[in-house]
C-alpha positions as CSV (number, residue, x, y, z in Angstrom):
1,M,-0.3,0.3,-0.2
2,S,1.2,3.1,-1.1
3,E,2.1,6.2,1.5
4,T,-0.3,9.1,2.0
5,V,1.5,12.3,1.9
6,G,-1.0,15.2,2.6
7,L,-1.2,18.6,0.7
8,V,-2.9,21.9,1.5
9,G,-3.4,24.7,-1.3
10,L,-4.5,23.1,-4.9
11,G,-4.3,26.3,-6.7
12,L,-1.6,26.5,-10.0
13,A,1.7,25.0,-8.1
14,G,-0.8,22.5,-5.7
15,T,-2.2,20.5,-8.4
16,A,0.9,20.2,-9.9
17,I,2.5,18.6,-6.8
18,A,-0.3,16.7,-6.2
19,R,-0.4,15.6,-9.9
20,R,3.3,14.7,-10.2
21,L,3.2,12.5,-6.5
22,V,0.0,10.7,-7.4
23,A,2.1,9.5,-11.0
24,E,5.2,8.7,-8.8
25,G,2.6,6.3,-6.8
26,Y,2.1,8.0,-3.6
27,D,-1.0,8.5,-2.5
28,V,-2.5,12.3,-2.2
29,T,-5.3,13.8,0.4
30,G,-5.6,17.4,-0.2
31,F,-7.4,20.2,0.8
32,D,-8.2,24.1,-0.7
33,V,-10.3,26.6,0.9
34,D,-12.0,27.0,-2.6
35,P,-14.4,24.2,-3.8
36,G,-13.5,24.6,-6.5
37,R,-10.0,23.4,-6.9
38,R,-11.2,20.8,-4.4
39,E,-13.5,19.4,-7.2
40,D,-11.1,20.1,-10.0
41,L,-8.5,17.7,-8.4
42,S,-10.5,14.8,-7.2
43,K,-10.6,14.1,-10.8
44,D,-7.2,13.0,-10.4
45,A,-7.0,10.1,-7.6
46,V,-6.6,12.8,-5.0
47,T,-8.3,12.3,-2.0
48,I,-10.4,15.4,-0.5
49,A,-10.6,16.5,2.8
50,S,-12.7,18.4,4.4
51,S,-10.3,20.4,6.3
52,A,-6.2,20.9,6.9
53,A,-6.4,18.8,10.3
54,E,-8.1,15.7,8.8
55,V,-4.9,16.6,6.2
56,G,-2.9,16.1,9.0
57,E,-4.1,13.3,10.3
58,Q,-4.1,11.1,7.5
59,A,-0.7,12.1,6.3
60,G,2.5,11.8,8.8
61,R,4.4,13.8,6.3
62,V,2.3,17.6,4.5
63,I,3.6,19.8,2.0
64,L,1.8,23.3,2.0
65,S,1.4,25.3,-1.2
66,L,-0.1,28.8,-0.1
67,P,0.1,32.3,-0.7
68,D,2.2,33.9,2.0
69,T,3.8,33.3,5.4
70,S,0.6,34.4,7.0
71,V,-1.4,31.9,5.6
72,V,0.8,29.0,6.6
73,V,0.8,30.1,10.0
74,Q,-3.4,30.0,10.0
75,V,-3.2,26.9,8.2
76,V,-0.5,25.3,10.6
77,E,-1.4,27.3,14.3
78,G,-5.5,28.1,13.0
79,A,-8.5,26.7,13.9
80,G,-9.3,23.8,11.8
81,G,-5.2,23.7,11.0
82,I,-2.9,20.9,11.0
83,L,-2.0,21.0,14.5
84,E,-5.3,20.2,16.1
85,A,-5.1,16.7,14.4
86,A,-5.5,14.0,17.1
87,T,-1.9,13.3,15.7
88,P,-0.5,15.8,14.2
89,P,2.4,15.1,11.0
90,N,6.0,14.5,11.7
91,Y,6.9,16.6,9.2
92,V,5.4,19.5,7.1
93,I,7.1,20.7,3.9
94,D,5.9,24.5,2.8
95,T,6.6,25.0,-0.5
96,T,5.7,29.1,-0.3
97,T,7.9,31.7,-1.1
98,G,7.8,33.5,1.9
99,D,8.8,35.5,4.9
100,P,12.2,33.7,6.2
101,E,12.5,34.8,10.0
102,Q,8.6,34.1,10.4
103,T,9.5,30.6,8.5
104,S,12.4,30.1,11.1
105,A,9.9,31.2,14.0
106,L,7.0,28.9,12.9
107,A,9.8,26.4,13.0
108,K,11.2,26.9,16.4
109,R,7.2,26.6,17.7
110,L,6.7,23.2,16.0
111,A,9.6,21.6,16.8
112,G,8.2,22.3,20.5
113,R,5.5,20.2,19.2
114,G,7.4,17.3,17.7
115,V,6.8,18.4,14.4
116,K,10.1,19.2,11.8
117,L,9.0,22.5,9.5
118,L,11.3,22.2,5.8
119,D,11.2,25.3,3.8
120,A,11.1,24.0,0.3
121,P,10.6,26.8,-2.1
122,F,10.9,25.8,-5.5
123,S,11.8,28.4,-8.5
124,G,10.1,27.8,-11.5
125,S,6.1,27.6,-12.9
126,S,3.8,25.1,-12.1
127,Q,4.0,23.8,-15.9
128,Q,8.3,23.3,-15.2
129,L,7.0,21.1,-12.0
130,M,5.2,19.1,-13.9
131,N,7.9,18.9,-16.0
132,R,9.9,17.7,-13.5
133,D,12.4,21.1,-14.3
134,V,12.1,23.1,-11.0
135,V,15.1,23.5,-8.7
136,F,14.3,23.4,-5.0
137,M,16.1,25.2,-2.5
138,I,15.7,23.4,0.8
139,G,16.1,24.9,5.0
140,G,15.9,22.8,7.6
141,E,16.9,20.1,9.9
142,G,19.2,17.6,8.0
143,S,17.3,15.2,9.4
144,A,13.8,16.5,8.3
145,F,15.0,16.6,4.9
146,E,16.9,13.4,4.6
147,A,13.7,11.3,5.7
148,C,11.9,13.6,3.0
149,S,14.2,13.2,0.5
150,D,11.7,11.0,-1.5
151,I,9.1,13.4,-2.1
152,F,12.0,15.8,-3.7
153,E,13.3,13.3,-5.6
154,A,10.0,12.6,-7.0
155,L,9.4,16.6,-7.9
156,S,12.6,17.5,-9.2
157,G,15.8,16.5,-10.5
158,K,17.4,19.7,-8.8
159,V,17.4,19.3,-4.6
160,F,19.6,21.5,-2.8
161,Y,19.6,21.4,1.0
162,L,21.3,25.0,2.0
163,G,20.9,24.6,6.3
164,E,19.5,25.6,9.0
165,S,15.5,26.7,8.9
166,G,14.9,29.6,6.6
167,S,18.1,29.1,4.2
168,G,15.6,27.8,1.6
169,S,13.0,30.9,1.8
170,R,16.2,33.1,1.6
171,A,17.9,31.7,-1.3
172,K,14.3,31.9,-3.2
173,L,14.4,35.9,-3.2
174,A,17.7,36.3,-3.9
175,S,16.8,34.2,-6.7
176,N,13.2,35.5,-7.6
177,L,15.3,39.2,-7.4
178,I,17.3,37.4,-10.6
179,L,14.9,36.0,-12.2
180,G,12.1,38.6,-11.7
181,L,14.5,41.2,-12.8
182,N,15.5,39.0,-15.9
183,R,12.2,38.5,-17.2
184,L,11.8,42.5,-16.7
185,A,14.0,43.4,-19.2
186,L,13.3,40.8,-21.5
187,A,9.4,42.2,-21.6
188,E,11.2,46.2,-21.6
189,G,13.7,45.2,-24.6
190,L,11.0,43.2,-26.7
191,A,8.9,46.4,-26.1
192,F,11.7,48.3,-27.6
193,A,12.2,46.6,-29.9
194,K,8.8,46.8,-31.7
195,K,8.5,50.0,-31.4
196,L,11.9,50.4,-33.4
197,G,10.4,48.9,-36.3
198,L,12.4,45.0,-35.4
199,E,10.3,42.1,-36.3
200,P,9.5,41.1,-32.6
201,Q,10.2,36.8,-33.4
202,A,13.5,37.5,-35.2
203,F,14.3,39.5,-32.7
204,L,13.9,37.3,-29.9
205,E,15.8,33.8,-31.4
206,L,18.5,36.8,-32.1
207,L,18.9,38.1,-28.3
208,K,18.8,33.9,-27.5
209,V,22.2,33.4,-29.4
210,T,23.8,36.8,-27.6
211,P,25.5,37.9,-24.7
212,A,21.7,38.9,-23.2
213,Y,20.5,35.5,-23.6
214,S,18.5,34.5,-20.2
215,A,16.6,31.3,-20.1
216,A,13.6,33.7,-19.5
217,M,14.0,33.7,-22.8
218,D,12.8,30.2,-23.4
219,V,10.4,30.2,-20.9
220,K,8.5,33.9,-21.5
221,G,9.5,35.1,-24.4
222,D,6.8,33.5,-27.0
223,R,4.4,34.0,-24.6
224,M,5.0,37.6,-24.5
225,L,5.2,38.3,-27.8
226,K,2.0,35.3,-28.7
227,G,0.1,37.6,-25.5
228,D,-0.4,33.7,-24.0
229,F,-0.9,34.9,-20.6
230,E,-2.6,31.9,-19.2
231,P,-1.6,31.9,-15.9
232,E,1.4,29.3,-15.1
233,A,2.4,32.0,-12.0
234,R,0.5,34.5,-11.2
235,L,2.1,38.3,-11.4
236,R,0.6,38.9,-8.0
237,Q,2.5,36.3,-6.4
238,H,5.3,37.7,-7.4
239,C,4.6,41.3,-6.4
240,K,4.0,40.0,-3.5
241,D,7.7,37.9,-3.6
242,V,9.6,41.7,-4.5
243,S,7.4,43.4,-1.5
244,I,9.3,40.7,0.9
245,M,12.7,41.5,-0.9
246,L,12.2,45.1,-0.4
247,K,11.0,44.4,3.1
248,C,13.9,42.4,4.2
249,A,16.2,44.5,2.9
250,A,15.3,47.8,4.6
251,Q,16.0,45.3,7.7
252,L,19.3,44.4,6.4
253,G,20.4,47.9,5.6
254,Q,20.2,47.0,1.5
255,D,19.5,49.3,-1.1
256,L,17.9,47.5,-3.9
257,P,16.9,49.7,-6.7
258,L,16.5,47.6,-9.6
259,S,13.4,45.9,-7.5
260,K,11.8,49.2,-6.5
261,V,11.7,50.0,-10.0
262,H,10.2,46.4,-10.9
263,L,7.5,46.8,-7.7
264,D,6.0,50.1,-9.5
265,V,6.1,48.2,-12.4
266,L,4.0,45.3,-10.8
267,Q,1.5,47.7,-8.5
268,K,0.5,49.4,-11.6
269,A,-0.4,46.1,-13.7
270,M,-2.2,44.6,-10.9
271,E,-4.4,48.3,-10.5
272,A,-4.9,47.8,-14.5
273,G,-6.3,44.2,-13.5
274,D,-3.5,41.9,-14.6
275,G,-2.6,40.4,-11.6
276,D,-4.3,37.2,-12.2
277,L,-2.8,36.7,-15.6
278,D,1.1,35.1,-15.7
279,N,3.9,36.8,-15.0
280,S,4.8,37.5,-18.4
281,A,1.8,39.7,-18.8
282,V,4.6,42.4,-17.3
283,I,5.3,43.0,-21.3
284,R,1.2,44.9,-20.8
285,E,2.5,47.3,-18.5
286,L,5.6,48.2,-20.7
287,E,3.5,49.0,-23.6
288,R,0.9,50.9,-21.7
289,R,3.6,53.1,-20.5
290,G,4.8,53.5,-24.4
291,S,1.7,54.6,-25.9
292,K,1.4,57.3,-23.7
């Protein structure tokens, strides 16, 4: 009989995690506050629980795929949360891109209850996760990482254990800073090329063989040119990530001038109604600025 793995949060990333685990032979019990998401995943051989507490009761290892750390804390410690299970899980794997200090504090509180937390965000979209092509960055106790290594191997061929609790979250923020700016630079360059009268697709292919190349061109370039913004990673989520980066940087006395500009672009895109589109839709905001 296959082991049951719990999953709370059945959005884009959570759905991809569930489907990958089922494909790898795991039984998955999941929960989401959105009944539509629960219904969708019930068709994929996922057992749907009635609460996060029920997920914690049925699985010794529970994965979280949630919007931010405040939601993580509520799901773990709040009413109906995982800790309300009669027998809480031994391990919680938090894939959320969250606040490193709050994550570390939660790990300490959970340790006092006999539960080990791994902060395990990943770099890549939900589609890349489905293809087992994301990069996991993991912080927490080494013994907990070893105990959950089979789950990470099922989800990705690229897994990095970075040390103490919060290390995964810190690495994800720094990585996302660079990734997001690469994506923004690509969008700005493509918008500029169009204004210059260059044929966009030919210019994109040129870029891929120049020193300007970044992986963003492969993942997001065609989507930007075709206006295909069906979400694989939502723009509003990256706006949240950049806000956390700037908060952490301010606490550390580090100026992030490019990220401040990036946040302004993302916030304006959200004000224009693009928040639920794929993060490649950042090009729409740059094109709007070109029409003024």
